[in-house]
Backbone bond lengths (Angstrom), bond angles and torsions (degrees), N, CA, C in turn:
res aa  C-N    CA-C-N  psi(-1)  N-CA   C-N-CA  omega(-1)  CA-C   N-CA-C  phi
1 M - - - 1.448 - - 1.529 107.48 -
2 N 1.303 115.93 132.22 1.457 118.58 177.32 1.534 109.65 -95.74
3 Y 1.320 115.22 177.67 1.467 120.06 -173.86 1.526 112.24 -65.18
4 K 1.321 116.99 -37.53 1.462 120.70 179.53 1.533 110.47 -64.75
5 E 1.317 117.16 -40.44 1.471 121.13 177.05 1.526 110.69 -64.97
6 Y 1.331 116.25 -38.50 1.468 121.86 176.90 1.529 110.25 -58.87
7 Q 1.323 116.32 -48.37 1.458 120.14 179.30 1.525 111.14 -61.96
8 S 1.307 116.63 -39.50 1.458 121.57 179.13 1.537 110.78 -63.89
9 K 1.336 115.93 -42.71 1.473 120.35 178.43 1.524 110.83 -61.82
10 L 1.321 116.60 -43.25 1.461 119.33 178.76 1.522 110.35 -59.89
11 K 1.308 115.71 -41.98 1.459 120.24 179.82 1.533 110.38 -63.62
12 E 1.337 117.12 -43.31 1.468 121.60 177.97 1.531 111.24 -60.61
13 L 1.314 115.28 -37.85 1.465 120.81 -178.39 1.532 112.44 -86.01
14 D 1.320 116.33 0.19 1.459 122.88 -179.81 1.531 111.25 58.07
15 L 1.341 114.96 46.56 1.462 121.70 179.04 1.518 109.53 -121.43
16 S 1.312 116.00 141.51 1.460 119.77 171.79 1.529 108.20 -86.06
17 S 1.302 116.13 164.77 1.461 120.65 176.20 1.526 110.23 -61.10
18 K 1.329 116.25 -37.86 1.465 121.23 179.22 1.532 110.39 -63.52
19 Q 1.328 117.14 -46.28 1.465 120.65 179.29 1.524 111.11 -62.26
20 F 1.330 116.58 -43.05 1.461 119.33 -179.85 1.527 110.38 -63.49
21 S 1.314 117.04 -42.50 1.462 120.18 178.39 1.528 111.10 -59.81
22 Q 1.332 116.40 -40.58 1.463 120.23 177.54 1.531 110.78 -65.62
23 L 1.321 117.27 -37.78 1.465 120.40 179.39 1.517 112.12 -61.82
24 V 1.323 116.50 -42.41 1.466 119.76 -176.45 1.522 112.89 -93.60
25 G 1.352 116.27 -3.47 1.459 120.02 174.14 1.516 115.14 76.04
26 V 1.328 116.83 40.07 1.458 120.65 177.63 1.527 109.95 -123.49
27 V 1.314 115.99 161.54 1.463 121.36 176.35 1.524 107.42 -64.91
28 E 1.302 115.98 136.11 1.470 121.50 -172.07 1.521 114.69 -56.59
29 T 1.309 118.62 -44.47 1.466 119.78 -171.26 1.524 115.37 -91.20
30 T 1.304 118.10 -32.17 1.465 120.03 -172.67 1.526 113.82 -64.27
31 P 1.342 120.23 -57.54 1.472 118.14 -177.45 1.527 113.85 -59.04
32 P 1.340 119.55 -48.17 1.460 117.14 179.63 1.529 113.25 -59.22
33 A 1.323 117.65 -34.74 1.465 120.20 178.53 1.527 110.69 -64.83
34 V 1.324 116.84 -42.30 1.463 121.34 178.41 1.529 109.54 -67.53
35 W 1.332 117.27 -44.42 1.460 120.46 -179.10 1.521 111.14 -63.25
36 K 1.322 116.25 -37.95 1.466 120.33 -179.99 1.529 110.24 -66.68
37 R 1.317 116.35 -42.92 1.463 120.64 -179.85 1.523 111.06 -64.32
38 K 1.333 117.06 -42.87 1.466 121.44 179.94 1.523 111.90 -81.41
39 D 1.322 116.86 -17.16 1.460 124.26 -175.73 1.526 112.18 56.28
40 S 1.325 115.16 36.19 1.468 120.57 173.53 1.524 108.88 -154.74
41 L 1.318 115.06 155.92 1.454 120.72 -179.05 1.521 110.26 -114.06
42 P 1.326 117.50 152.21 1.462 120.17 173.27 1.535 109.48 -60.82
43 I 1.300 116.91 145.64 1.461 121.89 -177.09 1.528 111.71 -59.40
44 V 1.321 117.61 -34.17 1.465 120.18 -179.59 1.531 110.80 -64.26
45 I 1.318 117.28 -34.59 1.467 120.87 178.00 1.526 109.80 -69.89
46 E 1.331 116.06 -41.39 1.467 119.80 177.09 1.521 110.56 -59.22
47 R 1.318 116.49 -45.83 1.477 120.72 -178.77 1.526 111.29 -64.65
48 F 1.323 116.72 -39.91 1.466 120.52 178.49 1.529 110.38 -60.45
49 L 1.331 116.33 -43.83 1.465 120.21 177.85 1.527 111.32 -63.81
50 E 1.331 116.72 -38.60 1.464 120.51 178.41 1.526 111.08 -63.17
51 V 1.327 116.25 -42.26 1.466 120.33 179.32 1.530 109.96 -63.91
52 L 1.326 117.00 -45.76 1.464 120.12 177.69 1.522 111.21 -58.37
53 E 1.310 115.39 -41.79 1.460 120.62 -177.79 1.534 111.83 -65.48
54 K 1.331 117.31 -33.81 1.465 121.70 -177.55 1.528 113.33 -79.40
55 L 1.323 116.51 -19.65 1.466 119.01 178.93 1.528 109.99 -66.60
56 P 1.327 116.63 142.98 1.467 118.35 171.33 1.530 108.48 -57.98
57 E 1.298 116.37 147.29 1.464 120.52 -173.08 1.522 113.35 -55.14
58 D 1.325 117.45 -42.57 1.467 119.13 -178.56 1.530 111.35 -64.70
59 E 1.335 117.66 -38.87 1.463 120.84 178.08 1.523 110.89 -68.97
60 R 1.324 116.57 -38.54 1.468 121.01 178.91 1.527 109.89 -62.73
61 V 1.326 116.69 -45.14 1.468 120.67 -179.75 1.527 110.10 -61.68
62 L 1.331 116.97 -44.61 1.468 120.14 178.86 1.519 111.73 -63.28
63 F 1.333 116.92 -42.50 1.460 121.33 179.54 1.525 110.44 -61.21
64 I 1.329 116.35 -49.28 1.460 121.15 -178.54 1.525 110.46 -62.96
65 H 1.316 116.67 -45.20 1.470 120.49 179.51 1.527 110.56 -59.66
66 H 1.321 116.41 -46.20 1.466 120.94 -178.97 1.530 111.12 -61.96
67 K 1.334 116.82 -46.27 1.463 120.31 -178.78 1.528 111.60 -64.98
68 L 1.325 117.20 -42.73 1.463 119.71 -178.22 1.527 111.88 -71.80
69 K 1.322 116.16 -32.50 1.462 120.40 178.37 1.526 110.68 -65.84
70 N 1.313 117.17 -35.67 1.467 121.51 -177.51 1.519 113.44 -84.54
71 N 1.319 118.47 -3.47 1.485 120.71 179.19 1.488 111.72 -91.60
């Protein structure tokens, strides 16, 4: 997955870069800057996005809300 696809996935999932960074527990600016420069994402990030995408929307919303509330 390249950086443009990553941004597209976030948009599909209605997540900001900041929210996604909080979900995976990373500093908001550093990973996206590295991913953009390399134009590729770590496989674990790709898989995490795939799992989020496969969840039914109501479960995804609850999961995201719960994770962000606890951060």
